[in-house]
C-alpha positions, 0 to 999 in steps of 0.5 A: 398299739395303734391309736392313742387318745390324750387329754392334755392341758398341762405341761405334762400333756404337751410333753407326752404329745411330743413323746407320742410324735417321736414314737411315730404314734397316730394319736388324738389330743384333746385340749380345752382352749384355743391357746392349748391347741396352739401349743400342740401345732405341728406335731406329726401324727397328731389330730388336735381337738379343741373344746371342753368334752362332757361325758357324752362327747368322750363316749363318742370319741371312744367309739372311734376306736382307741387302744389307750386313753391318757388323762394328763389333765390338771390335778384340779380338773376333777369332773373331767377325770371322773367323766373320763374314768366312767366313759373308759370303763363303759367302753372297756378302753385302758386308761392311764391317769398321769398324776403330779406328785403333791408337794409338801407345803408348810406355813400355808392357810389350807382351804378345801373349797373356793368358798373357804378361800374367799372367807379366808381372804376377807380376813386379810389386807392388801393386794392378792395374787391369784394363781388358781387359773381363769376358770374360777375367777367368778367365785372371787368376785364375792370378796369385798373390794375384789376389783381393787385387791385382786390380780389374777395371773392367767394364760394369755388366752383371748377367751379367758381374758374376755371372760375376766373383763366381762366379770369386771376385772380391771385390765391393768390387774390381769397378768397374762403369762405362760408358766411355770415361773421361777422364784425370781419371776414370782418375787418380781411380780409380788414387788411389782403389784405390792402383793400381800397374799398369794392364792395358789393350788398344789400344782406340784413341781411341774406347775411351779408350786415350790417356786411360789412358796419360795417367793412368798417366804422371801417376800413375807407374803401370806399363802392361801392354798386350795387343796386338791379335791382328790388323792389320786393314784396313777403314773408319773410323767416318766413312768408314762413315757416308759410305758409308751416306749415299751408298747411301741418297742413291742410293736416294732419287734 
């Protein structure tokens, strides 16, 4: 195995990039934002590409010649995953989908779309902690009194912050931090901003989902859960690391 193409953007993606560097691989990492790019700086053997890739761009990358593609994007990045599957299929390049195991969640209001989430929020009162990422912020502006009620927690990325402010979110309502977060941190934020409702995705153990639920239960905060768009199959982080280790050991032999 000579060249690996890694689509990152998650904590697992960062760990895999570190593992590839440790194994001495020559690899390319694709991230969507400058913040993601900064997280990858200094990795030996890594070429970092920043920017969102559509299917045509993916096909152009694959034409450069890769032996393996790893999709370590977020469980909710459905379009990226679908485009990557189709591009790799046409190019006949092996693809590993890294899957975060889902976390069993009880006592949550489950919604399948952002429209359902907004409709559910209309039936609640009080401040809302949004932990579903900056990409979906526009959808929440359909909520009544949204500027007063919504407190988005998001990465400290300048582009995302500018987008939120352009939509009309109050600067004082933006909680810009790098996760995942402990139960204690979640509890502290809930108290700090008088949160009554927590909106989250099933981000799995790696995304701090359990700690959100624990904090919500401790503080009596209602949880609205945006369900995963797909039930996926693939490899876990540890399985992917083991697979890579076997491939590079074979090359050394």
